[in-house]
C-alpha positions in Angstrom: -73.6 71.3 165.5 -71.1 73.8 165.6 -67.5 73.5 165.7 -64.9 75.3 168.1 -61.7 76.9 167.6 -59.3 78.5 170.0 -56.9 80.7 168.5 -53.8 81.2 170.6 -56.4 81.6 173.6 -54.5 82.8 176.7 -55.5 84.2 180.2 -52.7 86.1 182.5 -53.6 87.1 185.8 -51.1 89.6 186.5 -47.7 87.7 186.1 -49.2 84.5 186.4 -50.3 83.0 183.3 -53.7 80.8 183.6 -53.5 80.0 179.8 -50.9 79.7 178.0 -51.2 80.0 173.8 -53.6 77.2 173.1 -54.3 76.5 169.8 -57.5 74.1 169.4 -60.0 73.0 166.9 -63.2 70.6 168.3 -65.3 69.4 165.6 -69.2 69.7 165.3 -70.7 67.0 167.3 -67.6 65.9 169.2 -67.2 65.0 172.6 -63.7 66.6 173.7 -62.2 66.1 177.4 -59.7 68.7 178.6 -57.9 66.7 181.0 -55.0 67.3 183.8 -54.2 68.1 187.2 -55.8 70.8 189.5 -54.6 74.2 188.7 -53.4 73.3 185.1 -55.7 75.6 183.1 -58.5 73.4 182.0 -61.7 75.2 184.3 -60.2 78.5 183.4 -60.4 77.5 179.3 -63.5 76.5 179.8 -64.8 79.2 181.1 -63.4 81.4 178.2 -65.3 79.7 176.1 -68.4 80.2 178.3 -67.7 83.5 178.5 -67.8 84.2 182.3 -63.6 84.6 182.0 -62.0 87.2 179.6 -58.9 85.9 177.5 -55.9 88.2 178.1 -55.3 87.1 173.9 -56.5 84.9 171.5 -59.9 84.5 169.9 -62.8 81.9 170.4 -64.8 81.5 167.6 -68.2 79.1 167.4 -68.8 77.8 163.5 -68.1 81.6 161.9 -68.8 83.5 164.5 -65.9 85.2 167.1 -67.3 85.3 170.7 -64.7 86.4 172.3 -65.9 89.7 173.2 -69.7 88.4 173.6 -71.5 88.1 177.1 -72.4 84.8 178.1 -75.7 85.0 177.1 -75.3 86.0 174.0 -73.6 82.8 172.8 -75.7 79.9 172.9 -74.3 78.1 175.4 -74.9 75.6 178.3 -72.8 74.7 181.1 -73.4 72.6 183.7 -71.1 73.2 187.0 -69.5 70.4 189.5 -72.5 72.3 191.6 -75.9 71.5 190.1 -77.6 74.7 191.9 -80.7 73.5 191.2 -83.4 75.6 193.3 -84.6 74.0 196.6 -88.0 76.0 196.1 -89.2 74.8 193.3 -89.8 71.4 191.6 -88.2 69.6 188.9 -90.1 71.2 186.3 -89.9 74.7 187.4 -86.1 74.5 187.5 -86.0 73.1 184.3 -88.4 75.5 183.1 -86.8 78.4 184.5 -84.4 79.6 181.9 -86.8 79.4 179.4 -89.3 81.8 181.6 -85.9 84.1 181.6 -86.1 84.1 177.5 -89.8 84.9 177.8 -91.0 81.7 176.1 -94.6 81.4 175.9 -96.1 78.7 178.7 -97.1 76.2 175.8 -94.0 75.9 174.3 -92.3 76.0 177.6 -94.5 73.0 178.6 -93.5 71.0 175.5 -89.7 71.7 176.2 -90.1 70.7 179.2 -91.5 66.9 178.4 -89.6 66.6 175.7 -86.2 67.1 178.2 -87.7 64.9 180.5 -88.2 62.2 178.5 -84.4 62.8 177.0 -82.7 62.5 180.2 -85.1 59.6 181.8 -87.4 61.4 184.3 -91.0 61.2 183.0 -93.0 61.5 186.4 -90.1 63.5 187.9 -92.1 66.5 187.2 -93.5 67.5 190.9 -90.6 66.5 192.4 -87.8 68.8 194.6 -84.1 68.8 195.4 -84.0 67.2 198.6 -86.1 64.0 196.9 -83.8 63.3 194.5 -80.6 61.3 194.2 -77.2 62.6 193.3 -77.5 61.5 189.6 -81.5 62.3 189.5 -80.1 65.9 190.4 -77.5 65.9 187.7 -79.9 64.9 185.2 -82.0 67.9 186.1 -79.3 70.2 185.5 -78.4 68.8 182.2 -82.3 69.0 181.5 -82.2 72.8 182.6 -79.6 73.5 179.7 -80.4 71.2 177.1 -84.2 72.8 177.2 -82.8 76.2 176.1 -81.3 73.9 172.4 -77.7 75.7 173.2 -75.2 75.4 170.4 -72.2 74.0 172.7 -72.3 71.9 176.0 -69.5 72.2 178.6 -69.1 70.8 181.4 -67.1 71.4 184.2 -66.5 68.2 186.2 -70.3 67.4 186.8 -69.5 63.7 188.1 -66.5 65.2 191.1 -69.8 65.1 193.7 -71.4 61.3 193.3 -70.1 57.9 194.4 -68.0 55.7 192.6 -70.7 53.0 191.4 -72.9 56.7 190.6 -70.5 57.8 188.6 -69.7 54.5 186.8 -73.1 54.8 185.8 -73.7 58.4 184.4 -70.4 58.8 182.6 -72.0 56.1 180.3 -75.2 57.8 180.4 -73.6 61.5 179.3 -72.0 60.2 176.5 -74.9 58.0 175.1 -77.2 61.2 175.7 -74.1 63.3 174.0 -73.7 61.0 171.2 -77.8 60.8 170.6 -78.1 64.5 170.6 -75.0 65.3 168.4 -74.4 68.6 170.5 -70.6 69.6 170.1 -69.0 69.2 174.3 -66.4 70.0 176.2 -65.8 68.1 179.2 -63.5 69.4 182.3 -62.5 66.6 184.7 -59.3 65.3 186.5 -60.6 61.8 186.3 -58.6 59.9 183.9 -60.7 56.8 183.7 -64.0 59.5 183.0 -61.7 61.2 179.9 -60.9 57.8 178.3 -64.3 56.3 178.8 -66.3 59.1 177.1 -64.2 61.5 175.0 -63.9 61.4 170.7 -60.6 63.3 172.1 -58.5 64.2 174.4 -56.4 67.5 175.5 -54.4 67.0 178.2 -53.0 70.4 179.8 -50.1 70.7 182.6 -49.0 74.2 183.9 -51.3 76.3 181.6 -50.4 74.8 178.1 -52.1 72.3 176.1 -49.0 69.2 176.1 -51.0 67.1 173.6 -54.4 66.5 171.8 -55.6 62.8 170.6 -57.7 60.0 170.8 -57.9 58.2 174.1 -56.1 55.4 172.7 -53.5 57.6 171.0 -53.2 59.4 174.3 -52.4 55.9 176.3 -50.9 54.2 174.0 -48.8 57.0 172.8 -48.1 59.8 175.6 -45.8 62.2 174.0 -44.2 63.7 177.1 -43.0 62.0 180.8 -45.8 64.0 182.3 -48.3 62.6 180.5 -46.8 58.9 180.7 -47.0 59.5 184.4 -50.8 61.3 184.4 -52.4 58.3 182.1 -52.4 55.6 184.1 -49.5 53.6 185.4 -46.3 53.5 183.7 -43.3 51.7 185.0 -39.9 53.9 183.5 -37.6 52.1 182.8 -33.9 54.0 182.9 -32.0 51.9 179.9 -29.8 53.4 177.0 -30.6 54.4 173.5 -29.2 54.4 170.5 -30.1 55.6 166.9 -31.9 53.7 164.6 -34.7 54.1 162.2 -36.8 57.4 162.1 -39.6 56.8 164.8 -37.5 54.1 166.8 -34.3 53.4 168.5 -32.0 50.5 170.0 -32.7 50.1 173.6 -30.0 48.0 175.9 -31.5 46.8 179.3 -30.3 44.1 181.4 -28.4 42.7 178.8 -31.3 42.3 176.0 -31.4 44.7 172.8 -34.3 45.5 171.1 -36.1 48.2 168.9 -39.1 50.0 170.8 -40.8 53.7 169.4 -38.9 56.2 170.6 -40.2 60.2 171.0 -37.8 63.1 169.9 -35.0 63.1 168.1 -31.7 60.8 168.6 -28.6 61.4 167.0 -26.6 59.2 169.8 -26.3 56.5 172.6 -27.9 58.5 175.6 -29.3 57.3 178.7 -33.5 57.4 178.5 -36.4 55.7 179.8 -38.8 53.3 178.9 -42.4 53.5 179.5 -44.1 49.8 179.9 -47.7 49.2 181.2 -47.8 47.4 183.8 -50.7 45.4 181.8 -48.5 45.2 179.3 -45.6 43.3 181.6 -46.5 39.2 181.0 -45.1 37.6 184.2 -44.8 33.3 184.2 -43.1 30.5 185.8 -41.7 28.8 182.5 -42.2 30.2 179.5 -43.3 33.8 177.6 -45.2 34.3 174.4 -42.7 34.4 171.0 -42.1 38.2 170.4 -41.8 39.2 174.1 -38.0 40.5 175.4 -38.0 38.2 178.2 -35.8 38.3 181.5 -35.1 36.1 184.9 -36.9 37.9 187.4 -38.2 37.1 190.9 -41.2 38.0 192.8 -41.0 40.9 195.3 -44.5 41.3 196.3 -48.1 40.6 195.9 -51.1 43.0 196.3 -55.1 41.4 195.9 -57.1 43.7 193.9 -60.3 41.9 192.8 -60.2 41.4 189.1 -56.6 41.6 188.9 -53.3 40.8 190.6 -50.1 43.6 191.0 -46.9 42.2 191.1 -43.9 43.8 191.7 -40.9 41.9 190.1 -37.1 42.7 190.5 -34.7 42.2 186.8 -31.1 42.5 187.9 -32.2 45.1 190.3 -34.6 47.4 188.7 -38.3 46.9 190.1 -41.4 47.3 187.6 -44.7 46.5 188.1 -46.8 44.0 186.5 -50.3 43.1 186.2 -51.9 39.9 185.8 -56.2 39.1 185.2 -57.3 37.6 188.5 -58.6 33.7 186.5 -59.5 30.6 188.3 -57.4 28.6 185.7 -53.9 30.8 186.0 -52.1 30.1 189.5 -51.2 33.0 192.0 -47.4 33.7 192.1 -45.8 33.9 195.3 -43.1 36.0 197.0 -39.9 35.0 196.3 -40.6 32.8 193.2 -38.2 33.2 190.1 -39.5 33.6 187.1 -39.7 35.2 183.6 -40.8 38.6 182.7 -40.9 40.4 179.6 -43.2 42.6 177.5 -43.6 43.5 173.9 -41.2 45.8 172.3 -43.9 47.3 170.4 -46.5 48.2 173.0 -43.5 50.3 174.9 -42.3 53.9 174.1 -39.0 55.5 174.7 -38.6 58.7 176.2 -35.2 61.0 175.8 -34.5 63.1 179.4 
C-alpha cells in the first residue's frame, strides 16, 4: 500500500487555471473520491497523478518517491477510464494478459496471474468470451482485471460507472468498494455523482472551479458542508434566510419566523447579520398535530406533494418562506394533503448557519 501526497499541485493552460494549488494527502489503502461538477479540475488532477498531464507547478509523491517528472509507465499505477477500451479482437484472457505481455512477463506467470485476477473479479469461466458477449458490468470487471493483474501500487478510476444503467451502477459501486477493501490498494476515484462518492469513499475531496474546497468523511461532507457550494452540490438543502448573531465559538443565535434558537455556524461572526440556515429536507419534521421535544416548531401549510415511491416530498409554507420536507412512505403514516395546516420544524443540532 502506498500513500499519495500532492504538494501545491497546479495546472495552467495559458491564462486558464485547471487545477489551483492542491495540497492533499491520501492515506495507504484509502478509497478517496474527487467529487465535483464538470470542468472543476478533478479529472485533470487524476491525470497528473497518472502522468498523462504535466503539472505547471507542485509535486506528486507516491510514498517516498517524487514521481512528478516520471512518465506514466514508470509510476506503477493502474487506471480505468470511462471507456473501458477492451480490445474487441481479443478474448477476456488475452485482454487481461496484454499489459503483462508488454512487460515481457513469462507465459507461465501470465497464466497464473490471469487465473488469480479472474477469481478476484468474479469472472472465472469467462476466459474465452469476447467483449460483444459481455454485459456492461462484465466489461468493467475485465477493465479492472487488466489493471489489477499488473499489481499496481495505486489504482485510479475516472468515472468508471458513467456508461452503466442505474441498476448496474448500484450493483457495481458496492462491488468495486468491496474489491478495493479486500485488496487494500490505495484508490483515487473521480466522479460527479454524489451518491457514488458518499457510498464508496473513506474520504471525499470536493472541487469547485479548480480548487479543493473541502475534504472529509462522507458524514462530515454531508452533515457539515464548509461552503454554500458544498451545501448545494452534496444532496439537497433548504437555504432559509435568517438573522444570526454571535453566541459561543462555532455557534450563533438564529432568528427566524418569530423563533430564536442556537445553531452551528461556519465562519467568524462578530455582530448581528443576515445569513442562511441550511436544513436538509429529511431533517424537516412535519406533522398535523405535534412535533418531538427539542424541535423548533412553526405553524405551516402544505403547498404541494410529490410521490417518489419510498419517500413523499412536501413543499411547506412557513410565514411566506417555502421549504421542502421529505417523509418516509410508510403504511402507518397517513399522507398529508395540499392545503393541510401542519406543524413543521427541525432539530437545531442538525442545521448549519452559512454566512453570506
